[in-house]
C-alpha positions in Angstrom: 1.8 -32.9 21.7 4.6 -29.6 21.2 7.2 -30.2 24.1 9.3 -27.1 24.9 11.5 -24.7 23.9 10.3 -27.3 20.6 8.5 -24.8 17.9 4.9 -27.1 16.6 5.4 -28.2 12.3 2.3 -26.4 11.3 0.9 -28.8 8.1 0.5 -26.8 4.9 -2.7 -27.6 4.2 -3.5 -25.8 8.0 -1.1 -23.3 7.8 -3.5 -22.6 4.3 -6.9 -22.8 6.7 -5.0 -20.2 8.5 -4.2 -17.4 6.1 -6.7 -17.5 4.4 -9.8 -17.8 7.2 -7.9 -17.0 10.1 -6.0 -14.5 10.2 -8.5 -12.0 7.3 -11.2 -12.3 10.3 -8.3 -11.3 12.5 -7.9 -8.3 10.7 -11.5 -7.5 9.7 -12.3 -7.6 13.4 -9.4 -5.9 14.3 -10.1 -3.1 11.8 -14.0 -2.8 12.4 -12.8 -1.8 16.2 -10.5 0.3 15.6 -12.7 2.1 13.6 -14.6 2.4 17.0 -12.4 4.1 18.8 -11.9 8.1 19.3 -10.5 10.1 16.7 -6.7 10.6 17.6 -6.3 7.1 18.5 -7.7 5.4 15.7 -5.6 7.9 13.4 -2.2 7.4 15.2 -3.1 3.3 15.1 -4.1 3.5 11.2 -0.8 5.7 10.6 0.9 3.1 12.4 -0.6 0.5 10.8 0.2 2.4 7.3 4.0 3.7 8.1 4.9 -0.3 8.1 3.4 -1.2 5.5 5.0 1.5 2.9 8.8 0.5 4.9 7.9 -2.7 3.7 6.5 -1.6 0.0 8.9 0.4 -1.2 12.4 -1.4 -0.9 9.7 -5.2 -1.2 6.9 -4.7 -4.4 7.9 -1.3 -5.3 11.7 -2.1 -6.1 13.6 1.7 -5.1 16.9 0.3 -4.3 19.9 2.3 -3.2 21.4 4.0 -6.5 19.1 3.1 -8.4 19.3 5.1 -11.4 15.6 7.5 -12.5 15.6 5.9 -15.9 15.7 2.7 -14.0 13.2 3.5 -11.2 10.8 4.8 -14.7 11.2 1.3 -16.1 10.7 -0.9 -13.0 7.5 1.2 -11.8 5.8 1.5 -15.5 6.0 -2.5 -15.9 5.5 -3.9 -12.7 2.9 -6.0 -13.0 -1.1 -6.3 -11.7 -1.1 -5.9 -8.6 2.3 -3.6 -7.8 1.8 -1.8 -11.0 2.1 -0.7 -13.5 2.4 3.1 -12.9 2.6 6.2 -15.0 4.9 9.1 -13.2 4.2 12.2 -15.1 6.8 15.2 -14.1 6.2 19.0 -15.2 9.0 21.3 -13.0 9.1 20.7 -9.6 5.4 18.9 -9.8 5.6 15.1 -10.0 2.4 13.3 -10.8 2.1 9.3 -10.5 -1.0 7.5 -11.2 -1.9 3.8 -10.4 -3.9 1.8 -12.6 -6.4 0.3 -9.7 -7.2 -3.4 -10.1 -10.9 -4.4 -10.3 -12.8 -6.3 -7.5 -15.8 -9.3 -8.7 -18.4 -7.1 -8.4 -16.4 -4.5 -11.1 -15.0 -1.8 -9.2 -11.9 0.0 -8.3 -9.9 -2.1 -6.5 -6.6 -0.2 -4.9 -3.2 -1.7 -3.9 -3.6 -2.1 -0.8 -2.7 -5.7 0.8 -4.7 -6.2 2.7 -7.4 -5.4 0.1 -5.7 -7.6 -1.7 -4.8 -10.6 -0.3 -9.0 -10.1 0.8 -8.3 -9.4 4.2 -10.0 -6.8 4.2 -13.3 -5.9 2.9 -13.7 -2.6 2.4 -11.0 0.6 1.5 -9.8 2.7 4.1 -10.1 6.2 2.8 -7.5 7.0 6.1 -5.0 4.6 4.2 -5.0 6.5 0.9 -2.4 9.1 3.3 -0.3 6.3 2.9 -0.8 6.3 -1.5 0.2 9.3 -1.0 3.2 9.1 1.4 5.1 6.9 -0.1 4.8 8.0 -3.9 6.7 11.6 -2.4 9.5 8.3 -0.5 9.2 6.7 -4.0 10.5 9.7 -5.5 13.1 11.1 -3.3 14.6 7.6 -3.5 15.1 7.6 -6.8 15.4 11.1 -7.5 17.2 12.4 -3.8 15.5 14.6 -4.1 13.9 16.3 -0.6 9.9 15.9 -0.3 8.1 20.0 -0.2 4.5 17.7 -0.3 3.1 14.6 -0.9 -0.8 14.2 -1.1 -3.7 11.3 -2.4 -6.0 13.4 -5.0 -7.3 10.5 -6.4 -8.2 6.7 -5.9 -10.9 3.9 -5.3 -11.7 4.3 -1.7 -11.9 8.5 -2.1 -14.1 8.7 -4.7 -13.8 6.0 -6.3 -12.5 6.3 -8.9 -10.0 3.9 -11.8 -6.8 5.7 -11.1 -5.1 6.7 -7.8 -2.9 10.1 -8.6 -0.8 11.3 -5.8 1.5 14.1 -6.8 4.8 15.0 -5.1 6.3 18.0 -4.9 10.4 18.8 -4.7 11.8 21.5 -2.6 
């Protein structure tokens, strides 16, 4: 029995069980219940979840580091291993098009790079969260170039239109 003020040590096999079964079940149930909320409340909660995910991904998985040159960033993102990358970035004037090759699930269908999908914590992709892909693409471009973003959007994704490539467009001012 745990004593007051001390944390109980959790055996590694129990931790693995928590991460592999309990946590995915809880997240799936929570997201299912969020889907039942009125639109304004549902979108607020999903947006907050996605913004937190973006913050974590930017410096972590996506490697945006202060002072990184544009060329270094392009090399990093183009050679990042799945499910973080690889990404292709095309620039024409003030427009950047970012393409992420989706992973393929056991069913042969494209899977987005959402960590909840990649870890099997949610059974289905949420098209609403694809807006976060557009936002994070804008944040990636802003971080790597220092340019202010005018518009960032998601044009195609696995969740929106079963595309095998997520396509984000960023326009700078």
